[in-house]
N, C-alpha and C positions, 0 to 999 in steps of 0.2 A: 796365680795362673801357672799352669804347667806347659812348658814348651813341648809340642808334639811334632812327630814326623809321620809322613804318610808311608806306611809299609806297602800297601797295595790294595787291590780290589779282589775279593774272593766271592764265590757263589756258595751260599748255604744250601746244603742238600737236606731233605728232599724237596724243600719248598722252592728251590731255584731262585731264592731272593739274594740279590747282590748286597755285599757288605764292604764298606771301606774300613780298613783297619789302620788305626793310628797307634803310635807307640810314644810314650813319654821319653824324651831324649836323655833324661838323667835318672831313669828308673827302669823297672821291669814290667810295668803295667801296660796293657794294650787296651785300646778303646774301640770296640766294634760298633759301627753305626750302620744300620740298615738303610739302604738308599734305593732309588729307582734305577732301572736299566739304562736309561739315557744318561743319567749323571755318572753311573759306573763307567760307561763307555768314555765319557768326557774325561774322567779322572785317569783312566787307563791310558788313553791316547796322550794326555799331557805327560804322564810318567814315562812313557816310551819315547817322547819327543817327536811324535807323529804330527805333521802339519797337514791338515785336510786341504783339499783343493779349494774349498770355499770355507770361510770362517763359520765355526759352530757358534752357538749362543755365547759361550764363555769366552771364545776368541773375540767375538764382536764386543763384548763388554770390556775386555782388556784394551782393545783398540779405541773404543770411545773414551775410556779413562785417559789414555795417552793423548788423544786429540784434544781433550779438555784440560790437559796439563795437570791432571790429578793422579794421585798414587794410592793404591791400596796398601796401607801400612801394616795392618794385622787382621787376622781372622781370629775371632774368639768364639769358642764353643762355650756358651754361657750357662745353659741349664738343661735339665732333663725333667720332663713332666709327663706323667702317664705314658711313658715309653717313647716320647717324642723329644728329640734333641733340638735345641735352639742355638742359633749363632748370630753374631754381629760382624758386619764388615766395618772396619775403622779406616777412614780415609785421611789423607794428608791435610785436609782442611779442617779436621776435627769432627766431621760429620760421621755419625754411626747409623748404619742401616741394618735392620733385622733381616735375616736371610736363613734359608735352609743350610744346614752344615754341608750337604752334598754340593750345592752350588758354590758355597763359600770355599770349599776345599779345591774344587775344579778351578776356580778363579785364582786362588792362592798359588796353585802349581803353575799357572800361566804367567803370574806376575812376580813370583819369587817372594811373596809376602809370607812371613812366619805365621804358624798356626799355634794357637794356645787353647787350652781347655781349663775351665775353672776347676779348682781342686775338688770341690764338692761333686762335680760330674765324674771326674776320674775316680774318686773314692766310691761313688755309687755304682758306676757301670764298668769300671776298669777291671781287667782280668790280669792277675799277675802270672807271668811265665818267666821263671828264672832262666838265666843264660844257658845253663846246661840242658834244660828242657827245650829251649828255643832251637838249639842245634838239632835235637831230635825231631822237632816239628819241621824244620827246614829240610832235613833228610827225607822225611815222609812226603813233604810237598814235591820234592824232586822226583821221588819214586812215582807219585801219582801223575806227574807231568809226563813221565816216560812210558807209562803203560797205556794200553788200549783195551777196549772191551774184548777184542779177539784173544788177548792174552789169558782170558778166563774161559776160553772155549774148552769143551770136553773132547777127549779122544777116547773112543770105545772100540 
């Protein structure tokens, strides 16, 4: 199993499909996982440390675990089949529950549980980006964050 960190949520254009991007902590491969808009929002809010006025589903799940004196020990991205990723939640009592990776990641961010991906999954779907290219990608992202459609207007 490869230890993964959440880089963030991006939107793939032109389909407008959200992607959560994971990166192996001891390597240069990234794992893009296409997710739903609701889960993308939940992941982004957790990464930004935003606490909603009322608990979202993943916040509720975290609170229920705490109330039951249970702990999410790990999230494992276990397989990839026909373009669909599969994950398991592993709890402190040894119970493992099948879950979507998007929900699993949102819950891991709220509980501090580590995220792992099976080597086969990273081998099949991982995208290597060397560190020097990563700097260029980050610069490009910063550029995109700072421009607006008006910046491309014509003057005649």
